[in-house]
C-alpha positions in Angstrom: 190.4 161.0 192.3 188.1 161.1 195.7 185.0 163.2 195.5 185.8 165.6 198.4 183.2 168.4 197.7 179.9 166.7 197.0 178.9 167.2 200.8 179.4 170.9 200.9 178.6 171.8 197.2 176.1 174.4 198.1 178.8 176.3 200.3 181.5 175.7 197.8 179.2 177.3 194.9 178.3 180.3 197.2 181.5 181.3 198.8 184.4 179.8 196.6 186.3 182.7 194.7 186.1 182.9 190.9 189.1 184.2 188.7 190.3 187.5 187.8 190.0 188.7 184.1 193.6 189.2 184.1 194.3 185.5 184.1 192.0 185.0 181.2 193.7 188.0 179.5 197.0 186.2 180.1 195.8 182.6 178.8 193.5 183.1 176.2 195.6 185.1 173.8 198.3 181.8 173.5 195.4 179.4 172.6 195.2 179.6 168.7 191.8 178.0 167.8 188.4 178.7 169.5 186.6 175.6 168.8 186.4 173.5 171.7 187.7 173.6 175.6 187.8 171.1 178.0 187.3 172.4 181.7 188.6 169.4 184.1 187.1 169.2 187.7 185.1 171.9 186.6 183.0 171.9 190.1 180.1 174.6 189.9 181.1 175.8 186.4 182.9 178.9 187.2 185.5 178.6 184.5 183.3 176.6 182.1 180.9 179.9 181.9 183.8 182.1 181.1 185.3 180.0 178.6 181.5 179.6 176.8 182.3 183.2 175.9 185.3 182.6 173.9 184.9 178.9 172.4 182.2 177.2 170.4 181.8 174.2 172.6 182.8 173.8 176.1 182.9 170.4 177.7 183.1 170.4 181.8 183.8 167.4 183.7 183.7 166.6 187.3 183.2 163.5 189.4 180.3 165.2 191.7 176.9 165.2 190.7 176.2 167.4 193.4 178.8 170.1 192.1 177.5 169.9 188.4 173.9 170.3 189.4 174.9 173.8 190.7 176.7 174.9 187.5 175.1 177.4 185.1 173.3 176.1 181.9 174.7 177.3 178.9 173.6 176.5 175.3 177.3 175.5 174.3 178.5 174.0 177.7 178.2 170.2 178.0 178.6 168.8 181.6 179.3 165.3 182.4 180.4 163.1 185.1 184.1 161.7 184.3 187.3 161.4 185.9 189.9 163.5 184.9 192.4 160.6 184.1 190.0 158.7 181.6 187.6 160.5 179.7 185.2 159.6 176.6 186.7 162.4 174.5 188.4 161.6 171.0 192.1 162.0 170.5 193.0 165.6 169.2 190.0 167.4 170.3 190.6 170.3 172.2 192.1 173.5 171.7 192.4 174.1 175.2 192.3 172.3 178.7 192.0 173.9 181.9 191.7 172.6 185.5 191.6 175.0 188.3 192.3 174.5 191.9 192.0 170.9 191.4 195.3 169.6 189.9 196.4 168.3 193.4 193.3 166.2 193.8 193.9 164.3 190.5 196.5 161.8 189.8 199.0 164.2 187.7 200.6 161.9 185.6 197.6 160.2 184.4 195.7 163.5 183.9 198.6 165.0 182.0 198.6 162.0 179.9 194.8 162.2 179.1 195.4 165.9 178.6 198.0 165.3 176.0 195.7 162.9 174.4 192.8 164.8 173.8 194.3 168.0 173.0 195.1 169.3 169.3 198.7 169.6 168.4 199.6 173.0 169.7 197.0 173.0 172.0 197.2 174.5 175.6 196.9 172.9 178.8 196.5 175.6 181.7 196.5 174.7 185.5 196.1 177.2 188.1 195.3 177.4 192.0 195.1 179.7 195.1 196.8 180.0 198.4 195.3 180.7 201.9 194.0 184.3 201.6 195.1 187.2 204.0 193.1 190.2 205.6 193.8 193.7 205.9 194.5 193.3 209.8 197.2 191.8 211.4 195.3 190.0 214.3 192.7 188.5 212.1 195.7 187.1 209.9 197.3 185.6 213.2 193.9 183.9 213.9 193.4 182.5 210.3 196.7 181.3 209.9 196.6 179.7 213.1 193.3 177.9 212.2 194.5 176.9 208.8 198.2 175.8 209.9 197.3 174.1 213.0 193.7 173.6 214.0 192.7 172.3 210.7 196.0 170.7 209.6 195.2 167.0 211.1 192.3 167.0 208.5 193.8 168.1 205.4 194.7 165.3 202.8 198.4 165.0 202.4 198.2 166.1 198.7 197.0 169.6 199.7 200.5 170.4 200.2 200.9 170.8 196.3 198.7 174.0 196.8 201.3 175.8 199.2 204.0 174.7 197.1 202.5 176.1 193.8 202.7 172.8 192.1 206.4 173.0 192.2 206.5 169.4 192.8 204.1 168.2 190.4 206.2 167.5 186.7 204.6 169.5 183.9 205.9 167.8 180.8 204.6 170.3 178.2 206.4 172.5 175.7 206.7 176.2 176.0 205.8 176.4 179.8 204.8 179.7 181.2 203.9 180.9 184.8 202.1 183.7 186.1 200.9 185.2 189.3 197.5 187.1 189.9 195.4 188.6 192.8 191.7 188.0 193.7 190.4 190.8 196.3 186.9 190.5 198.0 185.0 192.6 200.6 183.8 190.1 202.7 181.5 190.1 206.1 182.8 187.6 208.7 180.0 185.2 207.4 181.5 185.3 204.0 184.9 184.0 205.8 183.1 181.6 207.7 181.0 180.2 204.8 184.6 179.9 202.9 186.4 178.2 205.7 183.3 175.6 206.0 183.9 174.7 202.1 187.3 173.3 202.7 187.6 169.6 202.2 189.5 169.7 205.8 186.2 171.1 207.2 184.2 168.0 205.7 186.9 165.6 206.8 186.4 167.0 210.5 182.6 166.9 210.2 182.7 163.1 209.0 185.2 162.0 211.6 183.5 163.8 214.5 180.1 162.8 214.1 178.6 166.2 212.2 180.8 168.6 214.5 181.7 171.6 212.8 185.4 172.5 212.6 184.7 176.2 211.8 182.9 176.3 215.1 186.3 176.2 216.9 187.3 179.6 215.3 184.1 181.4 214.5 183.7 183.2 218.0 187.2 184.6 217.8 186.9 185.5 214.2 183.8 187.4 214.6 185.2 189.3 217.5 188.1 190.5 215.7 186.4 191.2 212.3 183.6 193.4 213.6 180.3 194.1 211.9 181.7 195.3 208.8 183.4 194.4 205.5 186.9 193.6 205.0 189.2 193.4 202.4 190.5 189.8 201.7 193.1 188.8 199.4 193.8 185.8 197.4 197.3 185.0 195.9 196.6 183.2 192.6 199.2 181.1 190.7 198.9 179.3 187.2 201.0 177.7 184.7 200.3 176.7 180.9 202.2 174.4 178.5 201.7 173.2 174.9 201.4 169.8 173.0 203.9 169.7 170.7 
């Protein structure tokens, strides 16, 4: 797994969305044990912090030290550098494994093998992500979609397509598979949207390829004009799937 987010770790921590209570209300009742959970590719610990209120022990891993440095210190959460596909955990250790908005960056088959190894019998693997957002204004949506689909398109890694496909092309070899959809709603100023866009891996790729230039500067003027001075409603579609180790 290539580290795509260390360079913009501050932006990621500030502007990336967290996940709705409804997602956890769907997931947690299906997990029999509350002993130990592993949040894989934890980033700045958004999911790990929620799981800490539900499990005795949470292990949270990532390959980015910069991201982990911004995660909240909690007494029952242990953060460590580790690739998703090969961890230091013992077999049959976890009641729950989660990976949020990151499966497409992993080697899925190897990660699924590792998740199955470390899950206890009957343990749950949950994977989720979110698609590109839309606002309450048609002209803004046109500008955002053009930036996402055209301007930034050459700078996305190829496996980012799995988000648009909601992981449909990534096999999920677990039992009792369930899928669900949720919505995250935010009220953002244009500065929030621009910060979110700058947290993209495509923006980081552009900066590397263009000697420090800012991809978002190509759309910032148009978005600022269309957005206006106030807050706007921004909606993110969230998709999830879970399965059980037999």
